[in-house]
Backbone bond lengths (Angstrom), bond angles and torsions (degrees), N, CA, C in turn:
res aa  C-N    CA-C-N  psi(-1)  N-CA   C-N-CA  omega(-1)  CA-C   N-CA-C  phi
1 M - - - 1.467 - - 1.540 108.94 -
2 A 1.325 113.51 128.35 1.452 118.42 -177.47 1.527 110.89 -73.27
3 V 1.312 113.90 140.51 1.462 119.23 179.04 1.523 109.08 -83.30
4 V 1.330 114.05 123.87 1.458 120.07 -179.89 1.517 108.99 -87.31
5 K 1.306 114.89 124.29 1.455 118.60 179.70 1.515 109.75 -72.92
6 K 1.297 115.63 123.36 1.468 121.33 -178.13 1.528 111.12 -84.44
7 T 1.291 112.90 145.17 1.464 118.67 176.60 1.522 108.69 -94.75
8 V 1.297 116.30 123.14 1.471 121.51 -178.46 1.513 108.73 -116.61
9 A 1.311 115.02 122.07 1.470 120.47 176.41 1.521 108.57 -101.32
10 I 1.299 116.97 129.54 1.461 121.79 -179.76 1.521 108.96 -93.29
11 I 1.339 115.56 121.57 1.470 121.42 178.24 1.517 108.08 -98.17
12 P 1.317 117.94 113.90 1.476 120.23 -178.40 1.519 110.72 -60.68
13 P 1.336 116.83 146.56 1.482 119.26 178.21 1.519 110.67 -67.35
14 Q 1.325 114.18 145.45 1.454 120.90 175.65 1.535 107.86 -95.90
15 V 1.289 115.15 92.89 1.460 119.68 -174.39 1.523 109.60 -68.89
16 K 1.336 115.03 121.81 1.468 119.99 178.42 1.518 111.54 -84.08
17 Y 1.321 114.65 -27.40 1.480 116.30 -178.36 1.511 110.03 -147.52
18 D 1.273 114.94 134.07 1.465 122.11 171.19 1.514 106.53 -147.26
19 K 1.323 117.67 124.43 1.451 120.39 -172.80 1.528 112.64 -60.84
20 H 1.365 116.75 -28.42 1.457 119.26 179.33 1.533 110.70 -83.24
21 M 1.343 115.82 -38.40 1.452 120.26 -178.03 1.513 111.77 -59.25
22 R 1.356 116.51 -41.72 1.458 118.94 -176.28 1.522 110.88 -64.45
23 V 1.317 116.17 -35.42 1.453 119.60 179.27 1.526 110.48 -65.80
24 E 1.384 115.58 -38.92 1.460 119.79 -178.28 1.523 111.91 -72.41
25 Q 1.336 116.78 -34.23 1.455 120.20 -173.87 1.526 112.59 -76.80
26 K 1.307 117.80 -38.26 1.458 118.68 -176.27 1.523 110.59 -156.35
27 T 1.305 113.69 165.82 1.460 119.14 175.38 1.529 108.47 -74.46
28 L 1.306 116.60 127.35 1.462 121.14 -178.79 1.527 111.18 -82.50
29 R 1.302 114.68 137.04 1.467 120.92 173.61 1.528 106.80 -89.00
30 V 1.314 115.28 107.85 1.466 121.16 -170.97 1.532 110.81 -107.79
31 A 1.326 114.91 129.69 1.465 121.10 175.11 1.519 108.51 -111.67
32 A 1.298 116.32 153.11 1.463 120.96 176.10 1.522 108.72 -125.60
33 Y 1.340 115.37 143.36 1.465 119.33 177.10 1.518 109.54 -118.88
34 C 1.334 115.89 128.72 1.467 122.51 179.96 1.524 108.53 -123.16
35 R 1.327 115.40 150.92 1.461 119.11 175.19 1.508 110.13 -151.39
36 V 1.310 116.35 137.56 1.464 122.91 172.82 1.516 107.06 -132.84
37 S 1.330 117.21 124.14 1.464 117.99 -178.16 1.510 114.67 -128.56
38 T 1.308 117.74 -18.45 1.467 118.26 -178.43 1.513 110.71 -120.98
39 L 1.328 115.59 160.98 1.465 121.48 179.34 1.520 110.34 -59.32
40 L 1.337 116.97 -39.46 1.462 120.50 -179.29 1.518 110.20 -62.08
41 E 1.340 116.29 -44.93 1.454 119.86 -179.53 1.520 110.81 -66.03
42 Q 1.321 117.04 -35.26 1.459 119.96 178.51 1.516 110.69 -64.39
43 Q 1.347 116.44 -32.85 1.460 120.16 179.56 1.531 110.99 -74.04
44 E 1.347 115.84 -40.82 1.459 119.99 -173.32 1.529 112.92 -84.28
45 G 1.285 118.55 -30.68 1.458 121.19 -178.17 1.504 109.11 -159.67
46 S 1.301 115.89 85.28 1.453 120.63 -171.34 1.522 112.34 -64.66
47 Y 1.298 113.12 162.07 1.458 122.24 176.87 1.531 110.51 -53.21
48 E 1.320 116.51 -50.15 1.470 120.74 -178.24 1.521 111.18 -64.11
49 A 1.324 116.75 -38.12 1.462 120.58 -178.94 1.524 111.03 -65.42
50 Q 1.326 116.52 -40.20 1.467 120.21 178.63 1.522 111.14 -64.35
51 V 1.328 115.74 -44.10 1.470 120.25 179.61 1.533 110.00 -61.72
52 D 1.315 116.33 -45.80 1.471 120.73 179.87 1.525 110.90 -62.07
53 Y 1.332 116.28 -41.21 1.467 121.73 -178.44 1.523 111.03 -60.17
54 Y 1.342 116.55 -49.15 1.462 119.32 -176.71 1.527 112.51 -74.17
55 T 1.308 116.40 -31.55 1.470 119.05 175.35 1.527 109.96 -60.34
56 E 1.325 116.05 -45.14 1.465 121.43 179.41 1.532 111.31 -68.50
57 K 1.317 116.66 -42.59 1.467 121.64 -177.26 1.529 111.22 -61.79
58 I 1.318 116.27 -44.58 1.471 119.88 -178.00 1.524 111.07 -72.19
59 S 1.321 116.88 -44.04 1.471 120.32 -176.95 1.526 112.25 -67.96
60 S 1.327 117.73 -23.87 1.460 120.97 -178.11 1.529 112.70 -82.62
61 N 1.336 117.40 -9.85 1.473 120.64 178.78 1.527 108.99 -98.27
62 P 1.347 118.61 115.43 1.473 120.94 -176.31 1.523 113.79 -64.75
63 N 1.332 116.95 -19.09 1.465 120.49 -179.95 1.533 112.96 -93.23
64 W 1.312 115.59 3.70 1.456 120.31 -179.12 1.518 110.84 -116.30
65 K 1.313 114.34 147.37 1.461 122.06 174.03 1.519 107.49 -127.99
66 C 1.314 117.00 131.65 1.478 120.00 -176.13 1.521 111.04 -69.09
67 A 1.335 115.46 123.40 1.463 121.80 177.32 1.522 110.85 -102.60
68 G 1.328 115.27 7.07 1.464 118.85 177.22 1.521 112.35 128.67
69 I 1.330 115.36 141.72 1.461 121.66 171.99 1.521 105.79 -105.42
70 F 1.305 116.07 110.09 1.465 121.26 -175.76 1.531 108.33 -101.73
71 A 1.314 115.98 126.46 1.464 119.07 -173.48 1.515 110.99 -142.26
72 D 1.315 115.43 132.53 1.459 122.01 173.89 1.508 107.93 -112.93
73 D 1.318 115.93 119.10 1.458 121.84 -175.10 1.515 110.46 -107.17
74 G 1.331 116.25 122.35 1.465 120.58 174.76 1.499 114.12 72.65
75 K 1.339 118.09 28.90 1.461 120.45 -179.56 1.515 109.81 -121.92
76 S 1.319 115.40 152.06 1.451 120.21 -178.05 1.518 110.97 -67.34
77 A 1.334 115.06 142.86 1.465 119.48 179.58 1.516 112.41 -104.20
78 T 1.326 119.20 1.59 1.447 119.22 -177.37 1.512 112.23 -69.76
79 Q 1.316 117.83 -23.24 1.454 121.34 176.64 1.519 109.94 -134.11
80 T 1.340 115.82 125.03 1.459 119.57 -176.78 1.522 112.26 -67.88
81 K 1.335 117.99 -25.10 1.463 119.24 -178.27 1.528 112.17 -66.55
82 K 1.338 116.72 -15.72 1.462 120.33 179.14 1.524 112.38 -90.60
83 R 1.353 117.03 1.20 1.454 119.97 -176.71 1.527 109.60 -111.41
84 D 1.310 116.03 107.72 1.462 121.54 -172.25 1.522 112.72 -62.81
85 D 1.340 117.21 -52.49 1.458 120.36 -176.15 1.528 111.67 -66.41
86 F 1.308 117.31 -33.74 1.463 120.64 177.22 1.526 109.82 -58.97
87 N 1.316 115.90 -45.83 1.462 120.41 -178.98 1.521 112.01 -68.06
88 V 1.331 116.74 -34.99 1.471 120.14 175.97 1.531 109.49 -64.24
89 M 1.325 116.93 -40.67 1.465 121.39 178.63 1.530 111.18 -62.46
90 I 1.321 116.75 -45.16 1.465 120.55 179.88 1.532 110.23 -62.56
91 E 1.327 116.80 -40.77 1.463 120.25 177.98 1.529 110.88 -61.79
92 A 1.338 116.23 -39.67 1.467 120.36 177.91 1.527 110.67 -63.93
93 C 1.330 116.43 -38.00 1.467 120.73 177.62 1.520 110.87 -64.93
94 M 1.320 116.48 -45.17 1.459 120.72 -179.36 1.524 111.18 -65.56
95 A 1.324 116.48 -25.97 1.473 121.04 179.29 1.528 112.15 -86.55
96 G 1.327 117.34 3.30 1.454 120.98 177.31 1.507 114.92 78.16
97 K 1.335 117.07 25.93 1.466 120.60 -176.96 1.525 112.93 -102.82
98 V 1.344 117.24 -0.93 1.469 121.46 -177.65 1.526 108.78 -134.33
99 D 1.358 116.56 138.58 1.467 121.89 177.90 1.518 112.91 -107.54
100 L 1.312 117.54 -22.15 1.459 121.69 -174.69 1.523 109.62 -155.50
101 I 1.355 115.72 141.55 1.462 121.28 177.19 1.519 109.00 -118.23
102 L 1.318 115.82 132.97 1.457 122.17 173.67 1.521 108.74 -110.40
103 T 1.319 116.91 139.70 1.462 120.84 173.95 1.520 108.32 -151.58
104 K 1.317 116.53 157.44 1.463 120.45 -172.36 1.522 112.22 -69.09
105 S 1.355 116.83 -46.93 1.461 119.16 -176.15 1.517 110.13 -157.22
106 V 1.332 114.83 169.01 1.462 120.50 179.37 1.519 110.60 -60.55
107 S 1.344 116.90 -39.49 1.463 120.18 -177.80 1.526 111.57 -65.82
108 R 1.340 117.40 -27.29 1.465 120.24 177.01 1.525 110.26 -75.72
109 F 1.312 115.79 -30.90 1.468 120.85 -178.35 1.525 110.93 -77.76
110 A 1.333 116.97 -47.12 1.469 121.06 178.59 1.514 109.76 -169.32
111 R 1.341 116.24 140.24 1.464 121.11 174.06 1.521 110.10 -106.41
112 N 1.303 115.64 13.60 1.451 122.26 178.65 1.525 107.06 -116.75
113 T 1.331 117.04 114.79 1.464 121.24 -175.22 1.514 112.02 -56.78
114 V 1.316 117.10 -44.33 1.460 121.48 -178.66 1.522 110.59 -60.42
115 D 1.332 116.58 -47.70 1.467 120.56 179.62 1.524 111.21 -61.93
116 A 1.330 116.08 -45.27 1.461 120.16 -177.48 1.519 111.26 -58.01
117 L 1.321 116.72 -49.92 1.461 120.21 -178.24 1.524 111.70 -68.41
118 Q 1.318 116.48 -37.57 1.463 120.15 -179.78 1.527 110.87 -59.10
119 Y 1.322 116.33 -47.40 1.464 119.78 -176.94 1.530 112.23 -75.59
120 I 1.316 116.65 -35.43 1.465 119.16 177.80 1.520 110.15 -62.73
121 R 1.336 116.76 -41.21 1.468 120.10 179.65 1.526 111.85 -68.78
122 K 1.325 116.14 -39.03 1.465 119.34 176.15 1.525 110.86 -60.99
123 L 1.320 115.93 -41.00 1.461 120.53 -179.95 1.529 111.43 -69.78
124 K 1.342 116.81 -36.37 1.463 120.14 178.35 1.527 110.99 -64.39
125 E 1.333 116.24 -35.72 1.464 120.13 176.95 1.524 111.44 -61.88
126 K 1.321 116.01 -28.95 1.464 121.64 177.90 1.537 111.35 -93.37
127 N 1.343 115.83 7.24 1.461 121.65 -179.76 1.535 111.75 61.96
128 I 1.344 115.28 38.05 1.467 120.80 -179.86 1.526 108.97 -114.29
129 P 1.328 117.20 111.05 1.465 119.47 178.64 1.525 111.85 -80.62
130 V 1.327 114.36 153.26 1.462 121.21 170.83 1.523 106.23 -115.40
131 I 1.318 117.03 127.17 1.455 121.50 178.30 1.528 109.00 -106.03
132 F 1.339 115.00 119.51 1.460 121.66 176.85 1.525 106.87 -97.49
133 E 1.312 116.27 108.43 1.461 120.97 -170.14 1.528 112.87 -66.97
134 K 1.298 117.42 -43.91 1.463 120.53 -176.37 1.516 111.51 -62.41
135 E 1.347 116.37 -42.97 1.459 120.82 -177.63 1.533 112.66 -87.38
136 G 1.349 116.73 -11.86 1.456 120.62 -178.76 1.515 112.58 66.48
137 V 1.329 117.00 38.40 1.458 122.18 -176.42 1.520 110.67 -112.07
138 N 1.338 115.17 132.43 1.462 122.65 171.38 1.522 106.33 -113.01
139 T 1.323 117.83 119.91 1.465 121.13 -172.49 1.522 113.87 -66.40
140 M 1.331 118.11 -16.06 1.463 120.28 179.17 1.524 112.10 -89.13
141 E 1.307 116.72 -7.81 1.456 119.61 -179.71 1.520 111.05 -88.57
142 S 1.329 116.05 161.84 1.455 121.96 -178.88 1.523 110.27 -58.87
143 G 1.321 115.16 133.40 1.463 120.43 178.46 1.512 114.36 80.63
144 G 1.333 117.73 -2.03 1.459 120.96 -178.10 1.510 113.10 -60.30
145 E 1.339 116.58 -43.84 1.464 119.68 -176.93 1.520 111.75 -68.05
146 L 1.353 116.25 -37.78 1.466 119.53 178.41 1.522 110.36 -62.52
147 L 1.324 116.31 -43.75 1.462 120.29 178.84 1.524 111.07 -63.01
148 I 1.330 116.12 -41.77 1.464 119.97 179.56 1.525 110.40 -63.84
149 T 1.330 117.48 -39.37 1.464 121.07 178.62 1.524 110.77 -59.31
150 I 1.330 115.31 -45.70 1.470 119.95 -179.59 1.525 110.96 -66.28
151 L 1.330 115.11 -47.51 1.461 119.53 -175.69 1.520 112.48 -68.18
152 S 1.343 116.94 -40.47 1.460 118.99 -179.72 1.521 111.25 -70.20
153 S 1.351 116.28 -31.19 1.473 119.63 174.91 1.522 110.05 -63.75
154 Q 1.327 115.38 -40.55 1.461 119.78 177.05 1.525 110.88 -63.80
155 A 1.348 115.82 -40.56 1.467 120.00 179.28 1.515 111.22 -65.61
156 Q 1.348 115.99 -38.72 1.464 119.76 178.95 1.526 110.06 -65.25
157 E 1.329 116.45 -40.65 1.462 120.07 178.64 1.525 110.25 -65.66
158 E 1.328 115.85 -35.07 1.463 120.10 176.81 1.524 110.18 -61.91
159 S 1.340 116.38 -42.04 1.462 120.30 177.96 1.520 111.12 -62.70
160 R 1.333 115.23 -39.42 1.469 119.48 177.86 1.531 110.23 -61.90
161 N 1.318 115.88 -44.66 1.473 120.18 -179.67 1.522 111.46 -63.71
162 I 1.347 116.31 -41.18 1.465 120.12 178.16 1.521 110.31 -61.30
163 S 1.346 115.66 -43.19 1.465 120.68 -179.88 1.532 110.34 -62.36
164 E 1.322 116.23 -45.05 1.460 120.21 -178.83 1.532 111.49 -67.30
165 N 1.330 116.12 -38.85 1.470 119.44 178.50 1.528 111.21 -66.46
166 T 1.341 115.46 -38.87 1.462 119.98 177.83 1.527 110.73 -63.39
167 R 1.337 115.02 -44.30 1.474 119.88 179.02 1.531 110.37 -62.91
168 W 1.334 115.93 -41.17 1.472 119.86 179.58 1.518 109.82 -62.66
169 G 1.336 116.71 -43.51 1.463 120.67 -179.90 1.517 112.20 -62.71
170 L 1.345 115.99 -41.73 1.465 120.01 178.51 1.527 111.01 -64.30
171 T 1.331 115.69 -41.24 1.461 120.13 179.61 1.527 111.10 -60.03
172 R 1.334 116.17 -44.82 1.471 120.02 179.72 1.535 110.38 -62.38
173 R 1.349 116.09 -39.20 1.462 119.85 179.29 1.526 110.69 -65.67
174 F 1.329 116.20 -43.79 1.467 120.03 179.66 1.520 110.61 -61.75
175 E 1.332 116.21 -42.12 1.463 120.39 -179.16 1.528 111.60 -62.28
176 N 1.313 116.42 -28.14 1.457 121.23 179.72 1.526 113.00 -97.42
177 G 1.341 115.71 8.77 1.458 119.93 177.45 1.517 113.94 72.78
178 I 1.327 117.06 19.34 1.468 121.11 178.59 1.523 108.42 -99.68
179 I 1.319 117.01 113.29 1.455 119.96 -175.38 1.529 110.51 -134.96
180 S 1.320 114.14 163.91 1.463 121.15 174.05 1.527 107.09 -129.99
181 V 1.326 115.54 122.40 1.467 121.13 -176.48 1.527 109.37 -111.59
182 N 1.321 115.83 132.01 1.467 120.56 176.50 1.523 108.77 -79.36
183 H 1.326 117.02 96.33 1.464 121.36 -175.43 1.524 112.87 -71.97
184 K 1.328 117.34 -12.83 1.461 120.24 -177.43 1.524 112.22 -76.58
185 K 1.330 116.89 -7.42 1.456 120.22 -178.04 1.527 113.31 -89.61
186 F 1.334 117.73 -9.23 1.460 118.46 -179.51 1.524 110.14 -149.96
187 L 1.317 115.30 154.03 1.466 122.05 -178.52 1.531 111.89 -69.44
188 G 1.336 114.19 158.81 1.456 119.65 167.94 1.501 117.25 103.27
189 F 1.338 117.15 -17.76 1.458 117.99 -174.30 1.528 112.17 -134.43
190 T 1.305 114.38 155.79 1.461 122.91 165.42 1.523 105.60 -138.57
191 K 1.330 117.48 -170.48 1.458 119.96 179.21 1.516 110.62 -123.69
192 D 1.331 114.76 146.38 1.465 118.78 175.65 1.521 109.16 -85.08
193 E 1.322 116.86 -175.32 1.469 121.22 -175.39 1.522 112.64 -66.85
194 D 1.347 116.25 -17.63 1.464 120.09 178.11 1.526 112.63 -94.82
195 G 1.351 116.26 1.66 1.457 120.12 179.22 1.507 114.89 85.99
196 N 1.330 117.68 11.19 1.463 121.45 179.47 1.530 110.22 -87.59
197 L 1.329 115.61 144.35 1.466 119.93 177.33 1.522 110.26 -70.24
198 I 1.322 115.81 131.72 1.462 120.84 175.08 1.526 108.29 -132.07
199 V 1.312 115.88 151.19 1.463 121.71 -174.72 1.529 111.18 -76.63
200 V 1.340 114.80 139.60 1.469 121.88 171.53 1.531 106.22 -101.01
201 P 1.328 118.61 106.30 1.473 121.64 -172.09 1.531 114.60 -52.24
202 A 1.328 118.14 -44.20 1.461 120.99 -177.46 1.527 111.47 -63.64
203 E 1.316 116.59 -38.21 1.470 120.44 179.12 1.526 111.09 -77.61
204 A 1.327 116.43 -31.28 1.466 120.62 179.45 1.523 111.07 -62.65
205 I 1.328 116.60 -32.14 1.472 120.77 178.02 1.523 110.52 -60.65
206 I 1.330 116.65 -40.05 1.471 121.52 179.95 1.528 110.10 -66.59
207 V 1.335 116.14 -43.03 1.462 120.15 179.48 1.532 110.26 -61.91
208 K 1.329 116.76 -45.32 1.466 120.66 179.74 1.525 111.00 -62.36
209 R 1.311 116.86 -38.14 1.463 121.26 178.66 1.523 110.78 -61.83
210 I 1.318 116.72 -44.71 1.464 120.87 -178.99 1.526 110.76 -61.85
211 Y 1.312 117.57 -44.64 1.464 121.56 179.95 1.532 110.68 -66.07
212 R 1.323 115.33 -42.90 1.465 119.26 -178.43 1.523 110.66 -63.70
213 E 1.319 117.35 -48.38 1.462 120.63 -176.86 1.528 111.77 -64.95
214 Y 1.329 116.36 -33.12 1.464 118.88 178.60 1.524 110.73 -65.19
215 L 1.346 116.30 -43.41 1.464 119.40 178.95 1.531 112.07 -72.00
216 E 1.319 116.94 -20.94 1.469 120.68 175.93 1.523 111.57 -76.85
217 G 1.333 116.87 -8.02 1.461 119.97 174.96 1.512 115.60 111.84
218 K 1.317 117.72 -2.96 1.471 119.22 179.91 1.520 110.37 -71.66
219 S 1.337 114.70 146.90 1.456 119.25 175.58 1.529 109.16 -78.46
220 I 1.312 115.74 165.09 1.467 120.06 178.99 1.526 110.27 -62.42
221 L 1.317 116.68 -38.12 1.466 120.53 178.91 1.526 111.06 -64.91
222 Q 1.333 116.09 -40.99 1.473 120.15 178.75 1.530 110.78 -64.04
223 I 1.328 116.34 -39.28 1.474 120.23 177.98 1.525 109.67 -63.36
224 A 1.323 116.56 -43.47 1.468 121.21 -179.63 1.530 110.74 -61.39
225 K 1.315 116.53 -45.13 1.473 120.71 -179.69 1.525 110.91 -63.69
226 G 1.329 115.79 -37.56 1.464 120.01 179.21 1.522 112.28 -65.43
227 L 1.302 116.40 -40.83 1.468 120.64 178.38 1.530 110.67 -64.83
228 E 1.330 116.04 -41.71 1.463 120.46 179.01 1.531 110.90 -65.15
229 K 1.337 115.56 -40.34 1.460 120.56 179.53 1.525 111.51 -62.05
230 D 1.339 116.03 -35.63 1.471 121.06 -179.68 1.527 112.32 -88.58
231 D 1.345 116.43 9.27 1.468 122.52 176.18 1.524 111.92 58.25
232 I 1.335 115.02 42.78 1.472 120.70 176.87 1.520 108.01 -98.21
233 R 1.318 115.76 128.22 1.469 121.11 -175.39 1.532 112.07 -89.41
234 T 1.338 114.38 157.55 1.462 120.75 175.55 1.527 109.44 -76.24
235 V 1.326 116.79 177.36 1.454 121.08 179.72 1.526 111.81 -63.11
236 T 1.332 117.25 -25.77 1.464 121.37 178.81 1.523 112.47 -93.96
237 G 1.349 116.57 4.64 1.459 120.14 176.17 1.510 115.35 88.27
238 L 1.331 117.36 8.89 1.469 120.61 179.57 1.519 110.26 -81.37
239 D 1.340 115.46 150.90 1.467 118.83 177.98 1.527 111.91 -92.52
240 H 1.342 116.37 -5.79 1.466 120.61 177.37 1.523 109.95 -102.65
241 W 1.330 115.33 127.49 1.457 121.22 177.67 1.531 109.47 -99.81
242 H 1.311 116.05 116.42 1.456 119.79 176.68 1.535 108.57 -80.73
243 P 1.333 118.38 133.55 1.470 120.24 -179.90 1.526 113.18 -53.99
244 G 1.350 116.54 -33.43 1.463 120.04 179.17 1.514 112.28 -62.24
245 T 1.337 116.55 -33.01 1.468 120.90 178.81 1.514 110.54 -65.01
246 I 1.320 115.75 -44.64 1.466 120.61 -179.92 1.524 110.62 -67.64
247 D 1.332 116.47 -38.80 1.464 120.57 178.59 1.530 110.56 -59.65
248 K 1.337 116.93 -42.34 1.461 120.65 178.66 1.525 111.28 -67.84
249 M 1.336 116.59 -37.27 1.465 119.84 178.21 1.525 110.81 -61.86
250 L 1.315 116.34 -37.47 1.464 120.65 -178.69 1.529 112.23 -71.25
251 S 1.350 116.91 -14.25 1.463 120.64 179.32 1.521 112.75 -109.88
252 N 1.324 116.61 0.33 1.468 120.47 -174.62 1.531 110.78 -82.11
253 E 1.315 114.66 109.79 1.471 120.88 -176.73 1.530 112.94 -65.95
254 K 1.323 117.04 -15.81 1.476 119.27 -179.00 1.519 111.66 -66.00
255 F 1.339 117.18 -24.02 1.464 120.00 178.93 1.529 111.92 -69.71
256 C 1.343 116.76 -20.47 1.474 118.63 177.50 1.523 111.16 -102.14
257 G 1.336 117.02 13.70 1.453 121.30 174.01 1.508 115.76 93.05
258 D 1.344 117.45 -0.18 1.457 121.01 -179.96 1.535 110.00 -101.92
259 A 1.325 116.07 174.02 1.464 120.31 177.84 1.523 109.61 -149.31
260 C 1.320 115.82 122.47 1.464 121.65 176.11 1.527 107.91 -103.39
261 M 1.308 116.07 120.22 1.458 120.75 -175.81 1.524 111.34 -105.79
262 Q 1.312 114.97 154.95 1.459 125.84 -178.90 1.527 111.07 65.27
263 K 1.339 114.49 48.22 1.459 119.70 174.45 1.522 110.89 -71.51
264 T 1.334 115.81 -25.61 1.455 120.59 175.66 1.523 109.06 -118.20
265 Y 1.333 114.90 164.05 1.456 120.04 -174.94 1.523 109.73 -140.44
266 T 1.322 117.77 133.45 1.461 121.89 177.50 1.520 108.45 -84.36
267 I 1.329 115.99 114.50 1.472 119.62 -174.43 1.520 112.82 -90.06
268 D 1.339 117.56 -15.64 1.463 120.37 -178.77 1.523 109.03 -144.25
269 F 1.330 116.72 119.35 1.468 119.49 -176.70 1.526 111.99 -69.77
270 L 1.342 117.61 -19.70 1.459 120.32 179.47 1.523 111.44 -79.42
271 T 1.328 116.40 -49.64 1.467 120.00 -177.79 1.520 112.22 -83.58
272 K 1.346 117.03 -16.79 1.465 122.74 -175.68 1.536 111.56 61.73
273 K 1.324 116.21 20.37 1.461 119.95 -177.99 1.526 110.55 -67.90
274 K 1.339 115.02 129.61 1.460 120.79 178.68 1.518 110.25 -109.76
275 V 1.310 116.01 143.63 1.457 122.21 176.72 1.520 108.72 -131.01
276 K 1.320 116.01 162.29 1.455 120.18 176.05 1.514 108.63 -63.06
277 N 1.326 116.30 131.95 1.453 121.18 -177.32 1.523 110.32 -76.77
278 E 1.314 114.68 94.79 1.472 120.53 179.17 1.523 109.23 -112.59
279 G 1.321 114.69 57.85 1.454 119.80 178.24 1.518 113.88 100.90
280 Y 1.318 118.64 0.98 1.465 120.68 177.93 1.527 111.23 -67.61
281 A 1.323 115.70 -37.35 1.471 120.61 -175.46 1.529 108.37 -150.24
282 P 1.340 117.05 161.63 1.475 119.70 178.10 1.526 111.35 -63.35
283 Q 1.320 115.62 151.28 1.456 121.54 170.78 1.532 107.52 -110.37
284 Y 1.323 115.59 158.11 1.460 120.43 -176.17 1.529 108.44 -128.20
285 Y 1.323 115.81 116.25 1.459 121.28 -178.33 1.527 108.81 -104.65
286 I 1.323 116.34 115.00 1.458 122.00 -176.30 1.526 108.72 -107.19
287 E 1.310 116.70 114.08 1.460 121.21 -179.52 1.526 110.95 -84.52
288 D 1.344 113.99 147.30 1.469 121.59 177.05 1.540 111.71 51.57
289 N 1.307 114.82 45.51 1.463 120.47 179.88 1.528 112.07 -73.41
290 H 1.345 115.75 -29.98 1.463 119.81 -176.61 1.532 108.81 -156.58
291 E 1.310 115.75 177.84 1.463 121.08 179.50 1.526 110.67 -63.65
292 A 1.321 116.93 137.27 1.462 121.39 -178.08 1.526 111.55 -92.19
293 I 1.319 115.10 150.84 1.466 121.64 171.23 1.521 109.17 -99.47
294 I 1.325 115.71 -38.88 1.464 122.38 -179.79 1.531 108.94 -109.93
295 P 1.336 118.84 127.44 1.466 120.45 176.36 1.529 110.49 -58.32
296 K 1.320 116.96 145.87 1.464 120.83 -176.90 1.525 112.12 -57.63
297 E 1.333 117.11 -39.75 1.466 120.26 -179.79 1.525 110.47 -60.67
298 L 1.332 116.62 -42.97 1.460 121.20 179.53 1.529 110.23 -67.18
299 Y 1.314 116.17 -40.37 1.470 120.46 179.15 1.526 110.31 -60.16
300 H 1.326 116.92 -45.28 1.465 120.46 -178.90 1.530 111.20 -68.69
301 Q 1.334 118.16 -33.16 1.470 120.94 175.18 1.530 110.27 -60.79
302 V 1.331 115.72 -39.86 1.465 119.76 178.79 1.532 110.39 -65.37
303 Q 1.339 117.12 -39.32 1.472 119.15 -179.87 1.523 111.11 -65.26
304 V 1.337 115.62 -38.00 1.470 119.92 176.94 1.522 110.37 -64.54
305 E 1.333 116.81 -42.57 1.457 121.45 -179.74 1.535 110.52 -65.95
306 K 1.312 116.33 -39.19 1.469 119.57 178.35 1.530 110.12 -62.83
307 A 1.329 116.47 -42.52 1.464 120.50 179.67 1.526 110.36 -64.97
308 R 1.353 116.67 -39.24 1.467 120.18 179.28 1.522 110.75 -62.97
309 R 1.336 116.30 -45.71 1.468 119.61 -179.24 1.525 110.99 -65.61
310 A 1.338 116.73 -39.94 1.463 120.25 179.31 1.523 110.58 -63.30
311 S 1.351 116.89 -39.91 1.465 121.43 178.63 1.525 110.65 -65.37
312 F 1.333 116.00 -40.83 1.462 120.64 179.49 1.531 110.58 -63.94
313 I 1.336 116.04 -41.96 1.472 119.99 179.76 1.524 110.46 -65.55
314 N 1.333 116.65 -39.54 1.473 120.01 178.38 1.519 111.49 -64.01
315 L 1.339 115.87 -39.04 1.463 119.34 177.46 1.525 110.96 -63.58
316 Q 1.333 115.50 -41.24 1.463 120.13 177.75 1.524 111.38 -62.02
317 L 1.334 115.40 -42.99 1.467 119.44 -179.24 1.519 110.84 -64.38
318 R 1.357 115.89 -43.08 1.464 119.24 178.96 1.520 110.75 -64.48
319 G 1.363 115.46 -38.03 1.459 119.41 177.74 1.511 111.70 -64.22
320 N 1.324 116.98 -41.04 1.467 120.75 178.63 1.523 111.02 -64.74
321 Q 1.332 116.16 -39.69 1.461 119.71 178.83 1.523 110.93 -64.81
322 T 1.358 114.97 -41.14 1.468 118.87 179.20 1.527 110.90 -62.96
323 R 1.351 115.71 -43.00 1.464 118.77 179.65 1.521 111.95 -64.69
324 R 1.348 116.63 -37.98 1.458 119.70 177.83 1.520 111.39 -64.37
325 K 1.341 115.77 -41.24 1.467 119.70 178.60 1.525 110.74 -62.99
326 R 1.347 116.02 -40.37 1.468 119.45 -179.89 1.519 110.69 -64.63
327 R 1.368 115.80 -41.81 1.461 119.37 179.38 1.528 111.11 -62.52
328 K 1.350 115.38 -41.02 1.464 118.98 179.06 1.526 110.65 -63.79
329 A 1.362 115.79 -41.93 1.465 119.94 -179.58 1.521 110.54 -64.79
330 N 1.337 117.10 -43.13 1.453 120.49 179.01 1.522 111.38 -63.76
331 T 1.347 116.00 -39.72 1.466 120.18 178.60 1.519 110.48 -64.03
332 A 1.331 115.86 -40.82 1.465 120.40 -179.52 1.527 110.59 -64.98
333 R 1.369 116.34 -42.24 1.467 119.49 179.95 1.526 111.43 -65.28
334 S 1.346 115.35 -34.99 1.469 118.10 -177.75 1.524 112.57 -69.80
335 M 1.335 116.66 -13.34 1.459 120.34 -179.09 1.522 111.34 -85.86
336 Y 1.338 117.18 -8.44 1.472 119.23 -177.78 1.523 110.77 -116.93
């Protein structure tokens, strides 16, 4: 049987993307993303320096048009949802306003592997490459995603190590009685030039009044109304006193000169989610850390009174529940 020569027609590939072709066909709308979050990074490559660098880089290329310099300064990179400009940039990409993204490195783009891959894939669907200059990676090129997976995993692990090292450093400081208290969160204190807590006499009067009136029998709500009536402002300058604020003041050991550290605990280094420390980690109670506004004896009297009132309220609640159950039972019996 004779072999019939087959006719084969070669159909050239229809290239959807070529990094050189796009430059030749049209002017690219190029965006740059910058981020600075730590003191070290601010020293080595400041926020302003990054912005200036990319502004010059884009404007010096005749085939590029600046689509925006997006920069997040002093914000965590472990989660992209916490970075405002990053999200604005992604929205611009999804709206078809950006053709190319430049960024210094994978760690600047994201230290969360899941986030990095999620956004890179979304951008690839829109035919938008991300070029990581330090690593020399273009996400639209072969092997780009594999490299990003490896590099972003390394960046995520770096974030984990930083978090653990920070926690270790804080623990060592707490163990040695070295602490830093944010005095702006409560009345009565400011800091001297050495960073030590010192009493603000005018504010201390308000704190003493709250403690005194509570032991005199006033409720927290009554104390709040009294402060508002006398036009006394909160630590944030508000004229409304929330009862919860006063309740916390009555339990704040810093007013008696002590300091309890690690009341909250970060359970996830990626989300930075904090929870009340109920056995997750050790707490550190430092006595006589600074000058007191409330004598310790008076402070402890208030804690006893708070416990007494809480116990009384619980008894009332249990009594009300019991009475409700009895009424329901009586109603049920009366139906039969």
